[in-house]
C-alpha positions in Angstrom: 64.4 3.6 55.3 62.0 4.3 58.3 62.5 2.4 61.3 59.2 1.1 62.7 58.1 2.4 65.5 56.9 -0.2 67.8 58.7 -3.7 68.0 58.3 -6.4 70.6 59.2 -10.4 70.8 58.7 -12.9 72.6 61.8 -14.7 74.7 63.5 -17.5 72.6 62.6 -21.1 73.7 65.3 -23.7 72.8 64.2 -27.6 72.4 66.3 -30.7 70.9 64.7 -32.0 67.4 64.8 -35.9 68.4 61.5 -36.8 66.9 61.1 -37.0 63.2 57.8 -38.3 62.3 56.9 -38.6 58.8 53.4 -39.3 56.5 51.7 -39.4 53.2 48.7 -37.6 52.6 46.8 -38.9 49.3 44.0 -36.3 47.9 41.7 -37.1 45.4 40.8 -33.5 44.2 37.7 -32.9 42.3 39.3 -30.4 39.4 40.4 -26.7 39.4 40.3 -25.3 42.8 41.5 -25.3 46.5 40.8 -28.7 48.9 41.5 -27.4 52.7 44.1 -29.7 54.3 44.7 -27.6 57.8 42.7 -30.3 59.6 44.1 -33.0 58.1 47.4 -31.7 58.8 46.7 -30.6 62.5 45.9 -34.4 62.8 48.9 -35.4 61.7 51.1 -33.0 64.0 48.5 -34.6 67.1 49.1 -38.0 66.1 52.6 -36.9 65.6 52.5 -36.5 69.4 54.5 -32.8 68.1 55.3 -30.3 70.7 57.8 -27.9 69.1 59.5 -27.8 65.6 57.9 -27.7 61.9 56.2 -29.7 60.0 57.0 -29.4 56.1 54.4 -30.2 53.5 55.9 -31.9 50.1 53.2 -32.2 47.0 54.9 -34.9 44.7 53.6 -33.4 41.4 54.2 -30.5 38.9 50.6 -29.2 37.9 49.3 -29.1 41.4 50.7 -26.7 44.4 50.3 -26.2 48.2 49.7 -22.3 49.4 48.6 -20.8 52.7 45.9 -17.9 51.9 42.5 -16.9 53.9 40.0 -18.9 55.2 37.1 -16.7 56.1 35.9 -15.2 52.7 35.8 -17.9 50.1 35.4 -14.9 47.5 39.4 -15.0 48.3 39.9 -18.3 46.8 37.7 -17.8 44.0 39.6 -14.4 42.9 43.3 -16.4 43.4 41.4 -19.0 40.6 40.8 -15.7 38.2 44.2 -14.4 38.7 46.3 -17.5 37.9 43.7 -18.2 35.1 44.4 -14.5 33.7 48.8 -15.4 34.5 48.4 -18.7 32.7 45.5 -18.9 30.1 44.7 -22.4 28.6 45.0 -20.2 24.8 48.2 -18.7 26.0 49.7 -20.5 22.8 51.9 -22.8 24.6 54.0 -25.9 22.5 53.7 -28.5 25.8 50.2 -30.1 25.1 50.4 -33.5 25.7 48.1 -34.0 28.4 45.8 -31.6 27.1 45.4 -27.7 26.8 45.2 -27.1 30.8 48.5 -28.7 31.1 51.2 -26.4 30.3 49.2 -23.5 32.5 49.4 -26.2 35.0 52.7 -26.5 35.4 53.6 -22.5 34.7 50.8 -21.9 38.0 52.8 -24.6 40.3 56.3 -22.7 39.4 54.4 -19.3 40.5 52.9 -20.7 43.5 54.5 -23.3 46.1 55.7 -27.2 45.7 56.3 -27.2 49.6 55.0 -25.2 52.8 57.1 -25.1 56.4 55.1 -24.2 58.9 56.3 -23.9 62.7 54.4 -26.0 66.1 54.9 -24.1 69.2 53.3 -25.6 72.0 52.0 -29.0 69.8 49.7 -26.7 67.3 50.0 -25.3 64.0 51.3 -22.1 64.6 49.0 -20.3 61.8 47.3 -16.9 62.0 43.4 -16.8 62.8 42.8 -16.3 59.4 44.8 -18.7 57.7 44.7 -22.0 56.2 46.7 -24.8 54.6 45.6 -25.7 50.8 46.0 -28.3 47.6 45.8 -25.7 44.5 44.4 -28.4 41.8 45.6 -26.9 38.8 44.5 -29.1 36.2 40.3 -29.5 34.7 39.9 -32.7 35.7 39.7 -35.0 38.9 43.4 -35.9 40.2 44.9 -38.5 42.8 47.9 -36.0 44.9 50.5 -37.0 47.1 51.7 -35.0 49.6 54.8 -36.1 52.1 54.2 -34.8 55.4 57.1 -34.4 57.9 57.6 -33.2 61.2 60.5 -32.3 62.9 61.5 -31.3 66.5 60.9 -32.4 70.0 57.5 -34.5 70.6 55.6 -34.9 74.1 
């Protein structure tokens, strides 16, 4: 095990979590692919008058998921869809096919990704990195109406 050459950390801040704000975000997807939710989540944080704390996103489905990924080069998202398709192909010999050949692969892809995310809020802003965005991933071929529970817990302005 090696020791890092340089470490630094800002001083800690302490706030009392006196605010809980919840909302339900409904998204109509257009089929398999990524939907950028970043601006809508930032709007929720502003409307919640969030100052310090965390925002949680929870998707109420088992065939779509959430992720934080690169927002600069669209080929990253295309490659991720390709990779998920290789990991859980429609012709994988699945026994669960009640809702079509894309259903079981969608469940597997959701299991491999995330159904919830937690993002820190610092000074009233999402603490995302420069090239990070928040995405809903639709794993089904056709469009679906998806619901995401949003909740901020922390200190308000």
